[in-house]
C-alpha positions in Angstrom: 22.1 -69.0 110.6 20.4 -70.4 113.7 18.9 -67.0 114.4 17.5 -66.8 110.9 15.9 -70.3 111.2 14.5 -69.5 114.6 13.0 -66.2 113.4 11.4 -67.9 110.4 10.0 -70.6 112.5 8.5 -68.1 115.0 7.1 -66.1 112.2 5.5 -69.2 110.6 3.9 -70.2 113.8 2.7 -66.6 114.5 1.0 -66.5 111.1 -0.6 -70.0 111.6 -1.9 -69.0 115.1 -3.3 -65.8 113.6 -5.0 -67.6 110.8 -6.4 -70.2 113.2 -7.8 -67.5 115.5 -9.5 -65.8 112.5 -10.9 -69.1 111.4 -12.3 -69.9 114.8 -13.9 -66.5 115.4 -17.3 -67.7 114.0 -17.2 -70.7 116.3 -16.4 -68.4 119.2 -19.3 -66.1 118.5 -21.6 -69.1 118.0 -20.7 -70.6 121.3 -21.0 -67.5 123.4 -24.2 -66.4 121.8 -25.8 -69.8 122.4 -24.9 -69.4 126.2 -26.4 -65.9 126.5 -29.9 -64.9 127.7 -32.1 -63.6 124.8 -32.1 -60.1 126.4 -28.2 -60.0 126.5 -27.8 -60.6 122.8 -27.0 -57.5 120.7 -24.6 -56.6 118.0 -22.5 -54.1 120.0 -22.1 -56.7 122.8 -21.7 -59.7 120.5 -18.0 -60.3 121.6 -18.7 -60.2 125.3 -18.6 -63.4 127.3 -21.9 -64.0 129.0 -22.0 -63.3 132.7 -24.8 -65.9 133.3 -24.7 -69.1 131.4 -28.0 -70.0 129.7 -27.7 -73.8 129.2 -31.4 -74.1 128.5 -30.7 -72.9 124.9 -29.5 -76.4 124.0 -32.4 -78.2 125.5 -34.9 -75.9 123.9 -33.2 -76.1 120.5 -33.0 -79.9 120.8 -36.7 -80.1 121.5 -37.5 -77.9 118.5 -35.1 -79.7 116.2 -35.6 -83.3 117.4 -37.8 -84.4 114.4 -35.3 -82.9 112.0 -32.3 -84.5 113.7 -34.1 -87.9 113.4 -34.8 -87.3 109.8 -31.2 -86.3 109.1 -29.9 -89.5 110.7 -32.3 -91.7 108.8 -31.5 -89.9 105.5 -27.7 -89.7 106.0 -27.1 -93.2 107.3 -29.3 -94.9 104.7 -28.1 -92.9 101.7 -24.5 -93.3 102.8 -24.9 -97.1 103.1 -26.4 -97.6 99.7 -24.2 -95.1 97.8 -21.0 -96.7 99.2 -22.1 -100.3 98.6 -23.3 -99.6 95.1 -20.2 -97.5 94.5 -18.0 -100.4 95.6 -19.8 -102.8 93.2 -19.4 -100.2 90.3 -15.7 -99.7 91.1 -15.3 -103.5 91.2 -16.8 -103.9 87.8 -15.0 -101.0 86.1 -11.6 -102.0 87.6 -11.7 -105.8 87.3 -14.5 -106.8 84.9 -13.9 -104.6 82.0 -16.0 -105.0 78.9 -16.0 -103.3 75.4 -16.7 -99.6 75.9 -16.3 -99.7 79.7 -13.8 -96.8 79.7 -16.2 -94.6 77.7 -19.1 -95.6 79.9 -17.0 -94.9 83.1 -16.0 -91.5 81.7 -19.7 -90.6 81.0 -20.6 -91.9 84.4 -18.2 -89.5 86.1 -19.8 -86.5 84.5 -22.4 -86.7 87.3 -19.7 -85.4 89.7 -19.6 -82.1 87.8 -23.4 -81.4 87.6 -24.4 -78.8 90.2 -27.4 -79.5 92.5 -29.2 -76.5 91.1 -29.1 -77.8 87.5 -30.9 -81.0 88.2 -33.3 -79.6 90.8 -36.4 -79.1 88.5 -36.0 -82.4 86.6 -35.4 -84.2 89.8 -38.6 -82.6 91.3 -40.7 -83.8 88.4 -39.1 -87.2 88.4 -39.7 -87.8 92.1 -43.3 -86.5 91.8 -43.9 -88.9 88.9 -42.6 -91.8 90.9 -44.8 -90.7 93.9 -41.7 -90.2 96.0 -41.8 -86.4 96.4 -42.2 -84.9 99.8 -40.8 -87.8 101.9 -37.4 -89.2 102.9 -37.4 -92.1 100.4 -37.3 -89.7 97.5 -34.5 -87.7 99.1 -32.5 -90.8 99.9 -32.8 -92.0 96.3 -31.6 -88.6 95.0 -28.6 -88.6 97.3 -27.7 -92.2 96.5 -27.8 -91.6 92.7 -25.9 -88.3 93.0 -23.2 -89.9 95.2 -22.6 -92.9 92.9 -20.0 -91.1 90.6 -17.6 -90.1 93.3 -17.9 -93.3 95.3 -17.5 -95.4 92.1 -14.4 -93.4 91.2 -12.8 -93.8 94.6 -13.4 -97.6 94.7 -12.4 -98.0 91.0 -9.0 -96.4 91.7 -8.6 -98.4 94.9 -9.4 -101.7 93.3 -7.1 -101.0 90.3 -4.2 -101.5 92.7 -5.3 -105.0 93.7 -3.2 -107.6 91.7 -5.2 -109.3 89.0 -3.4 -112.6 90.0 -5.6 -112.8 93.1 -8.7 -112.8 90.9 -7.2 -115.2 88.4 -6.4 -117.7 91.2 -9.9 -117.4 92.6 -11.4 -117.9 89.1 -9.3 -121.1 88.6 -10.7 -122.3 92.0 -14.2 -121.9 90.6 -15.1 -118.5 92.3 -17.6 -116.4 90.4 -18.3 -112.6 90.3 -19.9 -112.3 93.7 -17.7 -114.9 95.4 -14.6 -113.0 94.4 -16.1 -109.8 95.6 -17.3 -111.1 99.0 -14.2 -113.2 99.8 -11.4 -111.2 98.3 -12.3 -107.7 97.2 -14.6 -106.7 100.1 -12.2 -107.6 102.9 -9.6 -105.4 101.2 -12.1 -102.5 100.8 -12.2 -101.2 104.4 -10.0 -98.1 103.7 -12.2 -97.3 100.6 -15.4 -97.7 102.7 -14.0 -95.3 105.3 -13.2 -92.6 102.8 -16.5 -92.9 100.9 -18.6 -93.1 104.0 -17.1 -90.1 105.6 -17.4 -88.1 102.4 -21.0 -89.1 101.8 -22.0 -88.5 105.4 -20.6 -85.0 105.4 -22.1 -84.1 102.0 -25.6 -85.5 102.8 -25.8 -84.2 106.4 -24.8 -80.6 105.3 -27.0 -80.5 102.2 -29.8 -77.8 102.3 -31.2 -77.2 98.8 -32.6 -80.6 98.1 -33.8 -80.9 101.7 -36.0 -77.8 101.5 -37.2 -78.3 97.9 -37.8 -82.1 97.8 -39.4 -82.7 101.2 -42.4 -81.5 103.1 -42.3 -80.1 106.6 -42.5 -83.5 108.4 -39.5 -84.9 106.5 -37.2 -81.8 106.6 -33.6 -82.6 107.6 -31.7 -80.7 110.2 -30.4 -78.0 107.8 -33.9 -77.0 106.9 -35.1 -77.1 110.5 -32.2 -74.9 111.5 -33.1 -72.4 108.8 -36.7 -72.3 110.0 -35.5 -71.8 113.6 -33.6 -68.6 112.5 -36.5 -67.3 110.4 -39.1 -64.7 111.4 -39.1 -61.1 112.5 -38.0 -61.6 116.1 -35.4 -64.3 116.6 -34.0 -65.6 119.9 -30.5 -66.0 118.4 -29.4 -68.2 121.3 -31.6 -71.0 119.9 -30.3 -71.1 116.3 -26.8 -70.8 117.6 -27.3 -73.7 119.9 -29.0 -75.6 117.1 -26.1 -75.0 114.7 -23.7 -76.4 117.3 -25.8 -79.5 117.6 -26.0 -79.8 113.8 -22.2 -79.6 113.5 -21.4 -82.1 116.2 -22.0 -85.4 114.3 -19.7 -84.5 111.5 -17.2 -83.0 113.9 -17.1 -86.0 116.1 -16.8 -88.4 113.1 -13.7 -86.5 111.8 -12.2 -86.4 115.3 -12.7 -90.1 115.8 -12.1 -91.3 112.2 -10.1 -88.5 110.6 -6.8 -90.5 110.7 -8.5 -93.4 109.0 -9.8 -91.0 106.3 -6.3 -89.9 105.5 -5.0 -93.4 105.4 -7.9 -94.5 103.1 -7.2 -91.6 100.7 -3.5 -92.7 100.5 -4.3 -96.4 100.4 -3.4 -97.8 97.0 -2.0 -94.5 95.8 1.5 -96.0 95.4 1.7 -99.2 93.4 4.2 -101.7 94.7 
């Protein structure tokens, strides 16, 4: 019996290690290619470790992508902030201040989660142009805020539904109003929800490409568009886009390394009703 358990455990770990190795292969190729000299990069030798490290790839890629990196941070932080705050208020209303037809309205509101980016691209383009917001970061920020509201509202609504109504009733008896209850009671309990929605929105907005290339001009392009431009053309020094892709992935990677455990806790917070 012990042998059987030991063999199954070893087999399980062997499969997991193999899957992890396969999953990490693109990261390995990206890293070693970014450290090679341009003349050493070729398909037959793509697996070989560089004999001479070319660390200048990262500084050169950073200098080329610096405006795009700044645009992405402005875009992502601003859109994440507004979409999470507005989503929190929406969730608060739909969970604790229900009105006739609120469930139907909330259901219709959630349809926005299932609309692909490509479907709304042309109407969004004409809308932003009519509002004189096309081509710059404000229009792209507005688009991401509106598109992110359904998922952030859903997360906060489910989270606030677990807060006892007796807390609000007591606050109402003490004379607290809509915003007083939110700022003094609901908001302090919302930290797990804000962690989840912020991480989700940051990841989605930072990695988005289609709206970034279609709704902004060259000076307002985010990092994903800048990275694509870096890899375009006939003759590409592949060490530069590889180094750029590593830098583009670092913010999201670091956030999940530092805050990943809080993300899981936030997802589970309120999932079991006492």
